[in-house]
PAMIPA-503314 format. One record per residue (C-alpha): residue in three letters; x, z, y. Coordinates in pm, whole numbers, plus 50000, padded with zeros to 5 digits. Example, Ala and Ser with C-alpha at 12.3 -4.5 7.8 and 13.67 -1.06 7.14 Angstrom:
<tidos>
ALA512305078049550;SER513675071449894;
</tidos>
This chain:
<tidos>
MET508574842056213;PRO505744862256375;TRP505624898056250;LYS502034894856122;ILE503024865955897;MET506054885155775;VAL503874915155689;LYS501424893055500;LYS504304876855314;TYR505784910155205;VAL502354923655112;LEU501804892654898;ILE505204897254730;ILE504444933854660;LEU501044924854514;VAL502584898054291;LEU505244922254166;PHE502584948854110;PHE500424925953898;ILE503454913553706;GLY504354949753633;ILE500834958253522;SER500684926853307;THR504034935453149;ILE502924970853069;TYR499624957952927;PHE501384931452721;THR503944956452591;GLN501274981552495;THR499064955052336;TYR502014939252156;GLY503174973052030;GLN499704981651908;ILE499444948351728;LEU502744954851552;ARG501624989851452;GLU498254978651323;ARG499154943751203;PRO502844942451110;PHE502184910050923;SER501474892251254;LEU505134881751291;SER505574868550937;VAL505614831050877;SER502514815150722;ASN503944789950477;PRO503374802550121;ARG505984790349876;VAL507914800749567;TYR511494791449488;ASP511074782649122;SER510764744649126;GLY508574746148818;LEU505894766748992;LYS503454760549276;VAL501164780049510;GLU497464771949508;GLN494834785149748;VAL491944801849567;ALA489824816449850;GLU489804817050230;GLY487724831250513;LEU488244867650415;ASP488434893650693;LEU491614914650655;PRO491534915750273;THR493464944450118;THR493044945249740;MET491224926549465;ALA490014931849109;PHE488814907148847;LEU485394908448684;GLY486124878148467;PRO487754843648477;ASP487564829148832;ASP485384858748931;PHE486784887449138;LEU486004913149406;VAL487934916549734;LEU487914944849988;GLU487724937750361;LYS489594965650539;ASP487884969550876;LYS484344959450780;GLY484054983150485;THR482734954950269;VAL483204944249908;VAL482774906949861;ARG482574886549543;VAL484474854049497;ASN483314831449215;ASN485094798349154;GLY486604800649501;ILE483274805749680;ILE482494838049865;SER479034851849787;GLY476604851050077;GLU476064888650101;PRO478594916250034;LEU478054936549720;LEU478574967649931;ASP478874976250300;VAL479885011850394;SER480895027350725;VAL484665031350744;ALA487155045150991;ASN489505015651034;SER492205025151283;VAL495655012751170;GLU495845018550791;ARG492425034550748;GLY489555014650603;MET488634999350270;CYS491865004150077;GLY491725002949697;ILE489714989549403;ALA489774990249024;VAL487304978048762;SER486574993548424;LYS484054982748160;ASN482355007847932;GLY480114989647689;THR477554970847896;THR478344990948211;THR480834978248468;TYR482315005648685;VAL483944997449019;PHE486205024049171;LEU486675022749548;TYR488975042649777;PHE488175041750148;THR488205062150469;GLU484575071850521;ILE483045079550859;ASP479595091650963;GLY478645064551207;ASN479775028951260;ASP482895010451147;GLY485815019451370;ASP484255049651541;ASP487555067751486;ARG489035044251746;LYS486655060751994;GLY487755095751902;LYS485345104251622;PRO487255118351322;PRO486615103950976;GLU484935124950708;GLY487655119050451;ASN489615095650230;ARG487275092849935;LEU487295078449587;TYR483895067249459;ARG482725052549132;TYR479975026349153;GLU478075006248894;LEU477774968548922;VAL474094959548878;ASP472474926448978;ASP475324916949210;LYS475194950349394;LEU477284981949375;VAL474915010949315;ASN474775047149193;PRO477825060049385;LYS479545090749244;LEU482105108949459;LEU485205115649248;LEU487745126949511;ASP487315139549867;LEU490735140250035;PRO492035146850390;ALA491965117650634;VAL493605135750926;PRO495715141651129;GLY496705105251166;PRO495535070251073;ARG498555060550862;HIS499825066950511;ASN496425069350344;GLY497585051750027;GLY494855034749836;ALA496095015449534;ILE494035024749228;GLU495455020348880;ILE493805026748546;GLY496525038648310;PRO497035032447938;ASP495295066047888;GLN492245051848074;ASN492655077548350;ILE492665069748723;TYR495975071348915;ILE495985069349294;PRO498845074149545;VAL498125092949866;GLY500655095850149;ASP501215123250405;ILE498325110650624;ASP500655107450923;GLY501445144750924;SER505155138950978;PHE504405122951317;ILE502325151451457;ALA504225178751642;GLY503415213151510;PHE501485200251210;THR502125222350908;ALA503275203650599;THR502445213250241;LYS504525223849946;THR503985189249797;GLN505945176150097;ASN508875198149992;PHE508335226450238;ASP508805258850045;ASN506875278350308;GLY504315250750353;LEU500605251150290;ALA499195248649940;ALA498615213849799;ASP495585197149958;GLY495595162449802;ARG498195146950035;SER501655134049943;GLY501225127249575;ILE500075105049294;LEU496845120449172;ARG495415116648823;ILE491785121948719;THR489445109548448;GLN486995081448519;ASP484345108548559;GLY486415126348825;GLU487625155148608;PRO491175169348590;VAL493355156948306;GLY494625185548091;GLU495995217848235;GLY498005201448512;ILE501675191548533;LEU502705211848840;GLY500205240248821;HIS496705251048724;SER495095256849065;MET493065229449232;PRO493945204549365;LEU497575209649250;ARG496295204448897;LEU495565167948984;TYR499135159249084;TYR501065135948854;ALA503865132349113;TYR504565145649464;GLY506835141649767;ILE505145108349845;ARG505315096250205;ASN503555062550206;SER502885043549886;PHE500695012949836;GLY501655001249489;LEU501935013549133;ASP501654999348782;PHE502395008548422;ASP505024990748215;PRO503034972647941;ILE505864979047692;THR506905015247755;GLY503875028747939;PHE506165041848216;LEU504695043648566;TRP506525027048859;ASP505695028149230;THR506695015449573;GLU507415039549859;ASN507975033050230;GLY510435051550452;PRO509975058250825;HIS512225030250955;GLU514455024850654;GLY514625036350298;ASP511795017050130;GLU512025023349756;ILE511025013349406;ASN510785043249173;LEU510335051248807;VAL507715078748806;HIS507835103548519;PRO505295132048502;GLY506275157848765;PHE508335132248962;ASN509365143749311;SER509945114549548;GLY511685137949794;TRP509645134250111;GLN509765151150366;GLN513365161350293;ILE514605127850156;TYR513945090750197;GLY516115063950041;PHE519145076649851;SER519975113449895;SER523655104049936;SER522795087250269;LEU521645120350419;LYS524405141550571;LYS522775175750540;PHE520835171650219;ASN520735201149983;ILE518845195549659;ASN518085232649644;GLN515805227849945;LEU513355207849735;VAL510225224049597;THR510135223549215;PHE506935243049141;GLY508775266548911;GLY510885239248754;ARG507915217148668;GLY508875190648924;ASN512075170348929;TYR513615148249197;GLU514965114449086;GLU516825088249289;PRO515155054649363;LYS516015024349151;VAL516555002849461;VAL516425009349838;TRP515904986550139;GLY518094993950441;LYS515364985350691;SER511684990150623;THR510004958850493;GLY506624974650423;LEU506494973750043;THR502964971849909;SER501794960949566;LEU503844964349247;ILE502784946248930;PHE504134939648583;LEU503534903448485;ASP502234909448133;SER501884872148072;ASP504114842747981;LYS502004817048168;LEU504624813848444;GLY507374810648186;ALA508894833647926;GLN511654842648174;TYR509154862648384;LYS507184880248112;ASP506864917948163;ASP509044917148477;ILE508254935548800;PHE506894917249106;VAL506604934749443;GLY505034923249771;ASP505734933050130;VAL503504932750436;HIS506134927550709;ASN507744895450583;GLY505074882450347;SER507644880950067;ILE507384885749691;TYR510344900849504;HIS511144897149135;PHE513044922648926;LYS514144922448565;LEU514614955048374;ASN517394967448147;ASN516974969847770;GLU515765005947790;ARG513334995548066;ASN514245025948274;ASP516205007748546;LEU516324974748736;LEU518854947148668;LEU520174937649012;PRO522584909649109;GLN526244919649125;SER526134909449490;LEU523824939249556;PRO526184968449493;GLY524845003349515;LYS521244992149459;PHE520954987049834;ILE519244957850009;GLU520104952250373;ASN517794936950630;PRO518694910750747;PRO519344903550379;ASN522834907050242;PRO524244880650003;GLY522484881849669;THR519104891049812;GLU517944855449756;ASP518294862149384;ILE515424886849396;VAL513154868649645;PHE510604850349433;GLY508624836249726;ASN507674841650088;GLY505534829250377;PHE502414847650256;SER501824865050592;GLY501374900650476;VAL501114906050100;THR498754935150035;ASP498024929849666;LEU499394912749358;THR497464910549034;VAL497504891548707;GLY494324872148643;PRO492544866848310;ASP494234832648309;GLY497674849448308;TYR498664836348652;LEU499864857248947;TYR497374862149232;VAL498394871449588;VAL496234886749862;SER497344876950215;ILE495874900250476;GLY497364879450758;GLN495784846850645;GLY492594861250501;LYS493264842450179;VAL493894846849809;TYR496534825149641;ARG497424818049281;ILE500934810649152;LEU500964787848848;PRO503034760448680;LYS503114725748834;
</tidos>
């Protein structure tokens, strides 16, 4: 073979290998970014429940990355679209032509339009929204512009628009784009409860944590890593559980890493939440006032940590108390919404039980409670309150349904049925009897 042809052949081979390498790197980076930003992308889209007496019905479609929803009335609800910063209204399954609200949001990874709750006071309907606000256009944080803050606003619903915004909370939105929290719950006391994670601080080298992240020499509380409680007017409730200074006075619980779900037991009034570990150790917790979830010293059960010393935890002068989770997942499944089904419309066997969604697998889990309603009743095949992933035998006893492609919210409608928000499918489903 002439040497010129050989040279051309080898040059061609080198070029092919080079482009394959570049393509592989690009694919790996893109694939990794997709998994970080859209973990639901690998979950199967085939919504189903395992109770043969129930069915899944599509209620709405065409939503753009929906996160949470809140009912205004029968067949009438609001849905948040994460990246657009929009609030849309769905009435009898039809999306209104124009959003009720469109705000500029930072939307990298878990930032964006995150949480909603509705409260009616006489003839006034208040809508509470939690989102990552930015001065500019949606997604400018992806170009390096930092967000202004994670903020809780109260709006009024007037003539199909959200107007008269009142800023209730202005919280940190840096250093990172994860663990912003966002679920908003109105408690039996009519106060606002909202979980806020560590805002990615545990991933940033040299970033100084706070005392509410169980660092005794950490910075003072700044609104991160806790469940905060305020009135519907944005005022502190009482003198504060952990202390009197602001914003520590707002903390109902602390040591929170990354929570997206909480609800109050309709029978006892106890608060429960979901919590996500770094790669393992997702939890369901019973949250008493002053509850310490343990982060950044603990995730999952403390017994699984070799060098754990409970004396290392911050107690705020004995006002805070660490408690073990009620159940732990061995591998992170991305727990999101937690809801008590305060309805018998799906059957008396489900009334007042806990239902939990996850974003990674698109599954819904069902848990019954003990007589005192301070613990979960788990199958005997799940010893130690530990759920492996892949699932260990007995896990099927707690899986109520799956195939929802990223569950970001569960709620009980005015009709008493269970509603499911699927961020992966851009849809809302309803679970009801056949």
